[in-house]
Jmol script that loads the backbone (N, CA, C; Angstrom):
load data "model"
ATOM      1  N   MET A   1       0.825  -1.187   0.000  1.00  0.00           N
ATOM      2  CA  MET A   1       0.000   0.000   0.000  1.00  0.00           C
ATOM      3  C   MET A   1       0.869   1.251   0.000  1.00  0.00           C
ATOM      4  N   ASN A   2       2.038   1.160   0.608  1.00  0.00           N
ATOM      5  CA  ASN A   2       2.925   2.329   0.647  1.00  0.00           C
ATOM      6  C   ASN A   2       3.458   2.686  -0.731  1.00  0.00           C
ATOM      7  N   LYS A   3       3.727   1.657  -1.521  1.00  0.00           N
ATOM      8  CA  LYS A   3       4.321   1.856  -2.850  1.00  0.00           C
ATOM      9  C   LYS A   3       3.541   1.025  -3.870  1.00  0.00           C
ATOM     10  N   PRO A   4       2.324   1.453  -4.211  1.00  0.00           N
ATOM     11  CA  PRO A   4       1.505   0.646  -5.120  1.00  0.00           C
ATOM     12  C   PRO A   4       2.063   0.658  -6.542  1.00  0.00           C
ATOM     13  N   HIS A   5       1.810  -0.430  -7.250  1.00  0.00           N
ATOM     14  CA  HIS A   5       2.132  -0.463  -8.675  1.00  0.00           C
ATOM     15  C   HIS A   5       1.152   0.492  -9.370  1.00  0.00           C
ATOM     16  N   LEU A   6       1.697   1.504 -10.024  1.00  0.00           N
ATOM     17  CA  LEU A   6       0.880   2.485 -10.741  1.00  0.00           C
ATOM     18  C   LEU A   6       1.069   2.284 -12.243  1.00  0.00           C
ATOM     19  N   PRO A   7       0.069   2.667 -13.043  1.00  0.00           N
ATOM     20  CA  PRO A   7       0.229   2.546 -14.501  1.00  0.00           C
ATOM     21  C   PRO A   7       1.413   3.379 -14.987  1.00  0.00           C
ATOM     22  N   ASP A   8       2.124   2.846 -16.004  1.00  0.00           N
ATOM     23  CA  ASP A   8       3.238   3.595 -16.585  1.00  0.00           C
ATOM     24  C   ASP A   8       2.708   4.567 -17.641  1.00  0.00           C
ATOM     25  N   GLU A   9       3.615   5.182 -18.395  1.00  0.00           N
ATOM     26  CA  GLU A   9       3.235   6.196 -19.377  1.00  0.00           C
ATOM     27  C   GLU A   9       2.292   5.651 -20.446  1.00  0.00           C
ATOM     28  N   GLN A  10       2.421   4.366 -20.771  1.00  0.00           N
ATOM     29  CA  GLN A  10       1.570   3.742 -21.779  1.00  0.00           C
ATOM     30  C   GLN A  10       0.267   3.194 -21.179  1.00  0.00           C
ATOM     31  N   GLY A  11       0.114   3.301 -19.883  1.00  0.00           N
ATOM     32  CA  GLY A  11      -1.076   2.782 -19.219  1.00  0.00           C
ATOM     33  C   GLY A  11      -0.956   1.338 -18.772  1.00  0.00           C
ATOM     34  N   SER A  12       0.217   0.745 -18.969  1.00  0.00           N
ATOM     35  CA  SER A  12       0.424  -0.644 -18.538  1.00  0.00           C
ATOM     36  C   SER A  12       0.555  -0.698 -17.022  1.00  0.00           C
ATOM     37  N   LEU A  13       0.070  -1.779 -16.473  1.00  0.00           N
ATOM     38  CA  LEU A  13       0.063  -1.922 -15.022  1.00  0.00           C
ATOM     39  C   LEU A  13       0.597  -3.301 -14.648  1.00  0.00           C
ATOM     40  N   ILE A  14       1.566  -3.336 -13.761  1.00  0.00           N
ATOM     41  CA  ILE A  14       2.074  -4.603 -13.237  1.00  0.00           C
ATOM     42  C   ILE A  14       1.100  -5.091 -12.176  1.00  0.00           C
ATOM     43  N   GLN A  15       0.659  -6.348 -12.310  1.00  0.00           N
ATOM     44  CA  GLN A  15      -0.238  -6.923 -11.319  1.00  0.00           C
ATOM     45  C   GLN A  15       0.411  -8.156 -10.720  1.00  0.00           C
ATOM     46  N   SER A  16       0.192  -8.330  -9.440  1.00  0.00           N
ATOM     47  CA  SER A  16       0.733  -9.479  -8.735  1.00  0.00           C
ATOM     48  C   SER A  16      -0.205 -10.665  -8.880  1.00  0.00           C
ATOM     49  N   PHE A  17       0.372 -11.866  -8.943  1.00  0.00           N
ATOM     50  CA  PHE A  17      -0.423 -13.084  -8.961  1.00  0.00           C
ATOM     51  C   PHE A  17      -0.823 -13.504  -7.544  1.00  0.00           C
ATOM     52  N   VAL A  18      -0.217 -12.872  -6.553  1.00  0.00           N
ATOM     53  CA  VAL A  18      -0.544 -13.164  -5.157  1.00  0.00           C
ATOM     54  C   VAL A  18      -1.741 -12.300  -4.785  1.00  0.00           C
ATOM     55  N   LEU A  19      -2.863 -12.934  -4.481  1.00  0.00           N
ATOM     56  CA  LEU A  19      -4.129 -12.241  -4.265  1.00  0.00           C
ATOM     57  C   LEU A  19      -4.038 -11.152  -3.198  1.00  0.00           C
ATOM     58  N   VAL A  20      -3.458 -11.470  -2.059  1.00  0.00           N
ATOM     59  CA  VAL A  20      -3.370 -10.503  -0.967  1.00  0.00           C
ATOM     60  C   VAL A  20      -2.469  -9.329  -1.355  1.00  0.00           C
ATOM     61  N   GLU A  21      -1.371  -9.640  -2.026  1.00  0.00           N
ATOM     62  CA  GLU A  21      -0.455  -8.580  -2.451  1.00  0.00           C
ATOM     63  C   GLU A  21      -1.124  -7.654  -3.465  1.00  0.00           C
ATOM     64  N   GLU A  22      -1.846  -8.219  -4.419  1.00  0.00           N
ATOM     65  CA  GLU A  22      -2.525  -7.386  -5.411  1.00  0.00           C
ATOM     66  C   GLU A  22      -3.623  -6.552  -4.749  1.00  0.00           C
ATOM     67  N   ALA A  23      -4.302  -7.121  -3.761  1.00  0.00           N
ATOM     68  CA  ALA A  23      -5.318  -6.354  -3.031  1.00  0.00           C
ATOM     69  C   ALA A  23      -4.685  -5.140  -2.359  1.00  0.00           C
ATOM     70  N   ALA A  24      -3.506  -5.325  -1.787  1.00  0.00           N
ATOM     71  CA  ALA A  24      -2.799  -4.209  -1.153  1.00  0.00           C
ATOM     72  C   ALA A  24      -2.432  -3.148  -2.190  1.00  0.00           C
ATOM     73  N   HIS A  25      -1.996  -3.579  -3.374  1.00  0.00           N
ATOM     74  CA  HIS A  25      -1.672  -2.619  -4.428  1.00  0.00           C
ATOM     75  C   HIS A  25      -2.928  -1.857  -4.872  1.00  0.00           C
ATOM     76  N   ARG A  26      -4.050  -2.542  -4.950  1.00  0.00           N
ATOM     77  CA  ARG A  26      -5.306  -1.874  -5.335  1.00  0.00           C
ATOM     78  C   ARG A  26      -5.700  -0.817  -4.315  1.00  0.00           C
ATOM     79  N   VAL A  27      -5.582  -1.173  -3.046  1.00  0.00           N
ATOM     80  CA  VAL A  27      -5.876  -0.190  -1.995  1.00  0.00           C
ATOM     81  C   VAL A  27      -4.904   0.978  -2.109  1.00  0.00           C
ATOM     82  N   GLY A  28      -3.638   0.675  -2.330  1.00  0.00           N
ATOM     83  CA  GLY A  28      -2.633   1.721  -2.489  1.00  0.00           C
ATOM     84  C   GLY A  28      -2.932   2.636  -3.665  1.00  0.00           C
ATOM     85  N   ARG A  29      -3.386   2.051  -4.777  1.00  0.00           N
ATOM     86  CA  ARG A  29      -3.735   2.878  -5.939  1.00  0.00           C
ATOM     87  C   ARG A  29      -4.929   3.770  -5.638  1.00  0.00           C
ATOM     88  N   ALA A  30      -5.906   3.238  -4.913  1.00  0.00           N
ATOM     89  CA  ALA A  30      -7.074   4.047  -4.541  1.00  0.00           C
ATOM     90  C   ALA A  30      -6.656   5.191  -3.622  1.00  0.00           C
ATOM     91  N   LEU A  31      -5.817   4.898  -2.650  1.00  0.00           N
ATOM     92  CA  LEU A  31      -5.342   5.951  -1.748  1.00  0.00           C
ATOM     93  C   LEU A  31      -4.535   6.992  -2.513  1.00  0.00           C
ATOM     94  N   TYR A  32      -3.732   6.544  -3.455  1.00  0.00           N
ATOM     95  CA  TYR A  32      -2.944   7.458  -4.286  1.00  0.00           C
ATOM     96  C   TYR A  32      -3.880   8.373  -5.081  1.00  0.00           C
ATOM     97  N   ALA A  33      -4.952   7.798  -5.613  1.00  0.00           N
ATOM     98  CA  ALA A  33      -5.910   8.576  -6.402  1.00  0.00           C
ATOM     99  C   ALA A  33      -6.616   9.624  -5.537  1.00  0.00           C
ATOM    100  N   PHE A  34      -6.916   9.276  -4.297  1.00  0.00           N
ATOM    101  CA  PHE A  34      -7.548  10.249  -3.399  1.00  0.00           C
ATOM    102  C   PHE A  34      -6.604  11.410  -3.104  1.00  0.00           C
ATOM    103  N   GLY A  35      -5.325  11.098  -2.983  1.00  0.00           N
ATOM    104  CA  GLY A  35      -4.330  12.137  -2.749  1.00  0.00           C
ATOM    105  C   GLY A  35      -4.363  12.737  -1.353  1.00  0.00           C
ATOM    106  N   ASP A  36      -5.006  12.064  -0.419  1.00  0.00           N
ATOM    107  CA  ASP A  36      -5.118  12.562   0.957  1.00  0.00           C
ATOM    108  C   ASP A  36      -4.100  11.813   1.816  1.00  0.00           C
ATOM    109  N   HIS A  37      -3.005  12.477   2.138  1.00  0.00           N
ATOM    110  CA  HIS A  37      -1.927  11.818   2.885  1.00  0.00           C
ATOM    111  C   HIS A  37      -2.366  11.394   4.280  1.00  0.00           C
ATOM    112  N   ALA A  38      -3.219  12.191   4.917  1.00  0.00           N
ATOM    113  CA  ALA A  38      -3.687  11.822   6.257  1.00  0.00           C
ATOM    114  C   ALA A  38      -4.517  10.540   6.194  1.00  0.00           C
ATOM    115  N   LEU A  39      -5.367  10.425   5.178  1.00  0.00           N
ATOM    116  CA  LEU A  39      -6.161   9.210   5.010  1.00  0.00           C
ATOM    117  C   LEU A  39      -5.249   8.024   4.745  1.00  0.00           C
ATOM    118  N   SER A  40      -4.286   8.199   3.852  1.00  0.00           N
ATOM    119  CA  SER A  40      -3.338   7.123   3.548  1.00  0.00           C
ATOM    120  C   SER A  40      -2.601   6.675   4.804  1.00  0.00           C
ATOM    121  N   ASP A  41      -2.113   7.625   5.568  1.00  0.00           N
ATOM    122  CA  ASP A  41      -1.386   7.288   6.801  1.00  0.00           C
ATOM    123  C   ASP A  41      -2.288   6.539   7.775  1.00  0.00           C
ATOM    124  N   ALA A  42      -3.546   6.962   7.885  1.00  0.00           N
ATOM    125  CA  ALA A  42      -4.480   6.313   8.812  1.00  0.00           C
ATOM    126  C   ALA A  42      -4.777   4.883   8.372  1.00  0.00           C
ATOM    127  N   VAL A  43      -5.017   4.689   7.078  1.00  0.00           N
ATOM    128  CA  VAL A  43      -5.307   3.344   6.569  1.00  0.00           C
ATOM    129  C   VAL A  43      -4.091   2.438   6.739  1.00  0.00           C
ATOM    130  N   ILE A  44      -2.929   2.935   6.398  1.00  0.00           N
ATOM    131  CA  ILE A  44      -1.709   2.137   6.526  1.00  0.00           C
ATOM    132  C   ILE A  44      -1.456   1.773   7.987  1.00  0.00           C
ATOM    133  N   ALA A  45      -1.652   2.711   8.896  1.00  0.00           N
ATOM    134  CA  ALA A  45      -1.461   2.430  10.323  1.00  0.00           C
ATOM    135  C   ALA A  45      -2.447   1.369  10.804  1.00  0.00           C
ATOM    136  N   GLU A  46      -3.688   1.453  10.346  1.00  0.00           N
ATOM    137  CA  GLU A  46      -4.709   0.478  10.740  1.00  0.00           C
ATOM    138  C   GLU A  46      -4.349  -0.915  10.228  1.00  0.00           C
ATOM    139  N   VAL A  47      -3.911  -0.987   8.987  1.00  0.00           N
ATOM    140  CA  VAL A  47      -3.527  -2.284   8.414  1.00  0.00           C
ATOM    141  C   VAL A  47      -2.324  -2.856   9.153  1.00  0.00           C
ATOM    142  N   GLN A  48      -1.336  -2.019   9.451  1.00  0.00           N
ATOM    143  CA  GLN A  48      -0.167  -2.495  10.192  1.00  0.00           C
ATOM    144  C   GLN A  48      -0.572  -3.018  11.567  1.00  0.00           C
ATOM    145  N   GLU A  49      -1.509  -2.341  12.209  1.00  0.00           N
ATOM    146  CA  GLU A  49      -1.980  -2.776  13.527  1.00  0.00           C
ATOM    147  C   GLU A  49      -2.688  -4.132  13.415  1.00  0.00           C
ATOM    148  N   GLU A  50      -3.509  -4.281  12.390  1.00  0.00           N
ATOM    149  CA  GLU A  50      -4.214  -5.547  12.192  1.00  0.00           C
ATOM    150  C   GLU A  50      -3.241  -6.687  11.874  1.00  0.00           C
ATOM    151  N   LEU A  51      -2.250  -6.404  11.033  1.00  0.00           N
ATOM    152  CA  LEU A  51      -1.249  -7.424  10.715  1.00  0.00           C
ATOM    153  C   LEU A  51      -0.472  -7.840  11.956  1.00  0.00           C
ATOM    154  N   ALA A  52      -0.137  -6.878  12.793  1.00  0.00           N
ATOM    155  CA  ALA A  52       0.569  -7.193  14.036  1.00  0.00           C
ATOM    156  C   ALA A  52      -0.303  -8.069  14.932  1.00  0.00           C
ATOM    157  N   ALA A  53      -1.601  -7.774  14.992  1.00  0.00           N
ATOM    158  CA  ALA A  53      -2.514  -8.577  15.814  1.00  0.00           C
ATOM    159  C   ALA A  53      -2.596 -10.009  15.279  1.00  0.00           C
ATOM    160  N   VAL A  54      -2.630 -10.147  13.946  1.00  0.00           N
ATOM    161  CA  VAL A  54      -2.664 -11.489  13.350  1.00  0.00           C
ATOM    162  C   VAL A  54      -1.376 -12.241  13.679  1.00  0.00           C
ATOM    163  N   GLU A  55      -0.246 -11.558  13.562  1.00  0.00           N
ATOM    164  CA  GLU A  55       1.030 -12.201  13.883  1.00  0.00           C
ATOM    165  C   GLU A  55       1.066 -12.655  15.338  1.00  0.00           C
ATOM    166  N   HIS A  56       0.569 -11.812  16.241  1.00  0.00           N
ATOM    167  CA  HIS A  56       0.530 -12.183  17.657  1.00  0.00           C
ATOM    168  C   HIS A  56      -0.398 -13.379  17.864  1.00  0.00           C
ATOM    169  N   ALA A  57      -1.542 -13.368  17.185  1.00  0.00           N
ATOM    170  CA  ALA A  57      -2.490 -14.473  17.328  1.00  0.00           C
ATOM    171  C   ALA A  57      -1.881 -15.774  16.805  1.00  0.00           C
ATOM    172  N   GLU A  58      -1.135 -15.685  15.711  1.00  0.00           N
ATOM    173  CA  GLU A  58      -0.488 -16.887  15.177  1.00  0.00           C
ATOM    174  C   GLU A  58       0.527 -17.465  16.159  1.00  0.00           C
ATOM    175  N   LEU A  59       1.079 -16.598  16.995  1.00  0.00           N
ATOM    176  CA  LEU A  59       2.043 -17.042  18.001  1.00  0.00           C
ATOM    177  C   LEU A  59       1.365 -17.452  19.302  1.00  0.00           C
ATOM    178  N   GLY A  60       0.028 -17.376  19.331  1.00  0.00           N
ATOM    179  CA  GLY A  60      -0.722 -17.793  20.508  1.00  0.00           C
ATOM    180  C   GLY A  60      -1.037 -16.677  21.475  1.00  0.00           C
ATOM    181  N   ASP A  61      -0.659 -15.446  21.169  1.00  0.00           N
ATOM    182  CA  ASP A  61      -0.931 -14.306  22.044  1.00  0.00           C
ATOM    183  C   ASP A  61      -2.238 -13.663  21.608  1.00  0.00           C
ATOM    184  N   LEU A  62      -3.311 -13.933  22.338  1.00  0.00           N
ATOM    185  CA  LEU A  62      -4.634 -13.431  21.962  1.00  0.00           C
ATOM    186  C   LEU A  62      -5.113 -12.304  22.872  1.00  0.00           C
ATOM    187  N   ASP A  63      -4.231 -11.701  23.639  1.00  0.00           N
ATOM    188  CA  ASP A  63      -4.632 -10.639  24.560  1.00  0.00           C
ATOM    189  C   ASP A  63      -5.273  -9.463  23.849  1.00  0.00           C
ATOM    190  N   ASP A  64      -4.756  -9.068  22.693  1.00  0.00           N
ATOM    191  CA  ASP A  64      -5.292  -7.913  21.978  1.00  0.00           C
ATOM    192  C   ASP A  64      -6.640  -8.189  21.340  1.00  0.00           C
ATOM    193  N   GLU A  65      -6.996  -9.455  21.186  1.00  0.00           N
ATOM    194  CA  GLU A  65      -8.249  -9.796  20.519  1.00  0.00           C
ATOM    195  C   GLU A  65      -9.446  -9.254  21.283  1.00  0.00           C
ATOM    196  N   GLU A  66      -9.404  -9.314  22.618  1.00  0.00           N
ATOM    197  CA  GLU A  66     -10.526  -8.814  23.405  1.00  0.00           C
ATOM    198  C   GLU A  66     -10.727  -7.324  23.179  1.00  0.00           C
ATOM    199  N   ASP A  67      -9.651  -6.558  23.108  1.00  0.00           N
ATOM    200  CA  ASP A  67      -9.764  -5.129  22.847  1.00  0.00           C
ATOM    201  C   ASP A  67     -10.390  -4.886  21.483  1.00  0.00           C
ATOM    202  N   GLY A  68      -9.989  -5.636  20.498  1.00  0.00           N
ATOM    203  CA  GLY A  68     -10.550  -5.486  19.165  1.00  0.00           C
ATOM    204  C   GLY A  68     -12.027  -5.811  19.131  1.00  0.00           C
ATOM    205  N   ASN A  69     -12.427  -6.857  19.830  1.00  0.00           N
ATOM    206  CA  ASN A  69     -13.840  -7.207  19.880  1.00  0.00           C
ATOM    207  C   ASN A  69     -14.651  -6.122  20.555  1.00  0.00           C
ATOM    208  N   ARG A  70     -14.120  -5.519  21.602  1.00  0.00           N
ATOM    209  CA  ARG A  70     -14.834  -4.456  22.303  1.00  0.00           C
ATOM    210  C   ARG A  70     -15.032  -3.257  21.376  1.00  0.00           C
ATOM    211  N   VAL A  71     -14.001  -2.906  20.617  1.00  0.00           N
ATOM    212  CA  VAL A  71     -14.116  -1.800  19.674  1.00  0.00           C
ATOM    213  C   VAL A  71     -15.163  -2.125  18.620  1.00  0.00           C
ATOM    214  N   ASP A  72     -15.132  -3.357  18.101  1.00  0.00           N
ATOM    215  CA  ASP A  72     -16.125  -3.762  17.109  1.00  0.00           C
ATOM    216  C   ASP A  72     -17.533  -3.645  17.662  1.00  0.00           C
ATOM    217  N   GLU A  73     -17.724  -4.096  18.903  1.00  0.00           N
ATOM    218  CA  GLU A  73     -19.048  -4.017  19.511  1.00  0.00           C
ATOM    219  C   GLU A  73     -19.488  -2.564  19.662  1.00  0.00           C
ATOM    220  N   GLU A  74     -18.587  -1.701  20.094  1.00  0.00           N
ATOM    221  CA  GLU A  74     -18.931  -0.291  20.246  1.00  0.00           C
ATOM    222  C   GLU A  74     -19.270   0.336  18.901  1.00  0.00           C
ATOM    223  N   PHE A  75     -18.571  -0.067  17.865  1.00  0.00           N
ATOM    224  CA  PHE A  75     -18.807   0.476  16.533  1.00  0.00           C
ATOM    225  C   PHE A  75     -20.120  -0.026  15.953  1.00  0.00           C
ATOM    226  N   PHE A  76     -20.385  -1.333  16.102  1.00  0.00           N
ATOM    227  CA  PHE A  76     -21.531  -1.936  15.438  1.00  0.00           C
ATOM    228  C   PHE A  76     -22.829  -1.840  16.221  1.00  0.00           C
ATOM    229  N   GLU A  77     -22.772  -1.558  17.509  1.00  0.00           N
ATOM    230  CA  GLU A  77     -23.997  -1.508  18.305  1.00  0.00           C
ATOM    231  C   GLU A  77     -25.017  -0.510  17.750  1.00  0.00           C
ATOM    232  N   PRO A  78     -24.636   0.742  17.429  1.00  0.00           N
ATOM    233  CA  PRO A  78     -25.632   1.664  16.860  1.00  0.00           C
ATOM    234  C   PRO A  78     -26.203   1.149  15.534  1.00  0.00           C
ATOM    235  N   LEU A  79     -25.388   0.490  14.722  1.00  0.00           N
ATOM    236  CA  LEU A  79     -25.876  -0.062  13.459  1.00  0.00           C
ATOM    237  C   LEU A  79     -26.856  -1.200  13.710  1.00  0.00           C
ATOM    238  N   ARG A  80     -26.542  -2.024  14.705  1.00  0.00           N
ATOM    239  CA  ARG A  80     -27.426  -3.127  15.049  1.00  0.00           C
ATOM    240  C   ARG A  80     -28.764  -2.589  15.554  1.00  0.00           C
ATOM    241  N   GLU A  81     -28.714  -1.563  16.398  1.00  0.00           N
ATOM    242  CA  GLU A  81     -29.953  -0.966  16.909  1.00  0.00           C
ATOM    243  C   GLU A  81     -30.772  -0.349  15.781  1.00  0.00           C
ATOM    244  N   GLN A  82     -30.103   0.310  14.855  1.00  0.00           N
ATOM    245  CA  GLN A  82     -30.798   0.920  13.723  1.00  0.00           C
ATOM    246  C   GLN A  82     -31.467  -0.156  12.866  1.00  0.00           C
ATOM    247  N   ALA A  83     -30.781  -1.264  12.636  1.00  0.00           N
ATOM    248  CA  ALA A  83     -31.344  -2.357  11.846  1.00  0.00           C
ATOM    249  C   ALA A  83     -32.551  -2.969  12.552  1.00  0.00           C
ATOM    250  N   GLU A  84     -32.468  -3.122  13.866  1.00  0.00           N
ATOM    251  CA  GLU A  84     -33.596  -3.658  14.627  1.00  0.00           C
ATOM    252  C   GLU A  84     -34.792  -2.713  14.562  1.00  0.00           C
ATOM    253  N   ASP A  85     -34.539  -1.408  14.694  1.00  0.00           N
ATOM    254  CA  ASP A  85     -35.618  -0.425  14.591  1.00  0.00           C
ATOM    255  C   ASP A  85     -36.271  -0.473  13.221  1.00  0.00           C
ATOM    256  N   GLU A  86     -35.460  -0.583  12.179  1.00  0.00           N
ATOM    257  CA  GLU A  86     -35.975  -0.643  10.813  1.00  0.00           C
ATOM    258  C   GLU A  86     -36.800  -1.907  10.614  1.00  0.00           C
ATOM    259  N   ARG A  87     -36.304  -3.036  11.155  1.00  0.00           N
ATOM    260  CA  ARG A  87     -37.047  -4.284  11.061  1.00  0.00           C
ATOM    261  C   ARG A  87     -38.398  -4.169  11.760  1.00  0.00           C
ATOM    262  N   ASP A  88     -38.391  -3.601  12.975  1.00  0.00           N
ATOM    263  CA  ASP A  88     -39.624  -3.433  13.734  1.00  0.00           C
ATOM    264  C   ASP A  88     -40.607  -2.527  13.000  1.00  0.00           C
ATOM    265  N   ARG A  89     -40.087  -1.502  12.358  1.00  0.00           N
ATOM    266  CA  ARG A  89     -40.937  -0.554  11.633  1.00  0.00           C
ATOM    267  C   ARG A  89     -41.615  -1.252  10.444  1.00  0.00           C
ATOM    268  N   LEU A  90     -40.879  -2.142   9.787  1.00  0.00           N
ATOM    269  CA  LEU A  90     -41.401  -2.822   8.609  1.00  0.00           C
ATOM    270  C   LEU A  90     -42.385  -3.934   8.980  1.00  0.00           C
ATOM    271  N   LEU A  91     -42.222  -4.479  10.178  1.00  0.00           N
ATOM    272  CA  LEU A  91     -43.131  -5.564  10.603  1.00  0.00           C
ATOM    273  C   LEU A  91     -44.337  -4.945  11.196  1.00  0.00           C
TER     274      LEU A  91
END
end "model"
wireframe off; spacefill off
backbone 0.3
color backbone group
């Protein structure tokens, strides 16, 4: 994401055969197109944090997982409530 493959002068684009790597290049190209350095830095920091959590989990250290779940719950709770309200309204 930091250094995405960008089209050359002729419009040719190098693509990776590794799915995850190409996905990172696509995100990098989108961030490059937005041109917002603060957004790019925030996305890159978030991805690095997630990768570090995965690496820790692979090593058996799951302490950070609880914090991540709590954040997810705090983020999704208003959406869940809104969906329930919408469901109730339709029924």
